[in-house]
N, C-alpha and C positions, 0 to 999 in steps of 0.2 A: 600484462596487467595495465589497466587504465590509468591515466594521471589522475591526481586527487580532483582537479576540476571536473572530470568527467565520471567520477565514481558513482555519483547518484544516478545519473542518466543510465549508466551501465546496469546498475542494480534494478531500475524501473524495467528496463527492456528485458532483462533476465525474468523478472517477476511477471511481466505480461505473457512471456512465453510460457511460464510455469502454469499460470493460471489458465490460460486458453487450453493448454494441453489437458488441464484438470476439468475442462468443460464449461469454464466461465466465459461469459461474452463480455469483453471490455467495451463500456459505453464512452468513457471519457478518461482523459489523462492530463494531468497537470492543470486541472480547472482551477482558476483563480478568481477571487473577488477581494474585496477590501479587507476582509479579516485574516486572508491567508490562502492557502493552496491545499487542494485534495490530490493525493498522488494518483490514485486510481478509483474509478467507479465502474462496477461490473454488475452483471446480472448471473446469478446462479439459480436457475429454475425459477421459482416464485420471489426469490430474495433478491433485493437491491443490496449491493455489498460496497461499502466505502472502506477503501483498503490504503493503509499507511505503509510505505515501502522504507526499510531502513537497510542500509549497505554499509559494511566495513570490510577491511582487509585483514583483521585478525581479531583476536579476543582480548586484548589488552585493556580495552575499556567496557569489557562485557560483551555478551551476545548482542547482535543488531537488534532483536525484538525488545531488549531491556530498555532501549532509549525512547520508548514510547511511554513517557511519564504520566502521572494523572493531569498534569496541566495540558499536555498535548492531547489526551483523550478528550478533555473538556473542548479544546479547540476543533478537533474532528468532529465532535457532535454538532458544534455550531456550524461549522462548514457544511456539513451534511443537510442541516435545515436550510442553509442558504442555497445550496445545489438543488434540493427538492423544490424550493420556491421559484428557481429560475428555469426549471425543465418540466415538460409535460411527460414525466415518467412515473408510474404508479406501480406499488408492489405490496402485497399483503405482509411481506417481512421486510425488515431493514436490519442489516447485519454490519458489525464493524470488524474487519480483519486486520491482521498485521503480517506482512511478510518480510522476514529477515534474510538477507543475502550476504553470504560471506565468501567475498571473492579471494581465492587463494592462488598463489604462485604456482604453476605447473600442475594445477589440479582443476577439475571442474568446480564450478560455484556450488556452494552448499546452500540449499533454499530450505527455509523454515516457514511454513504457512500455518498461521494461528487463525482458525475460523472462530467467528464469535469471540474474538480476544477480550472485548469489553463490550458494554451495553450503554 
């Protein structure tokens, strides 16, 4: 079980492995600008995917994907615009996914991938 300070990084590592196994190609990790950070940017066929990763150890505060609030969605959309302006990457489709990672003691992590979680 990773310490709390490393939980997010562990979840992102698990999410990258899960997404690449599902056929996505990760283009960027932890991209930052003045307004914030995008966890993952990936390519899924013709779609450019901006992905928020949430990791928890238990369900006491709800499922990890529930942590992506309307305010967080607005910020991710803004950050996606900033990322697109900073990169020469074009796609006919843009998608916003959420990956929830539940890290459990003595069990494999449970990964939930919500494709097109919001628009």
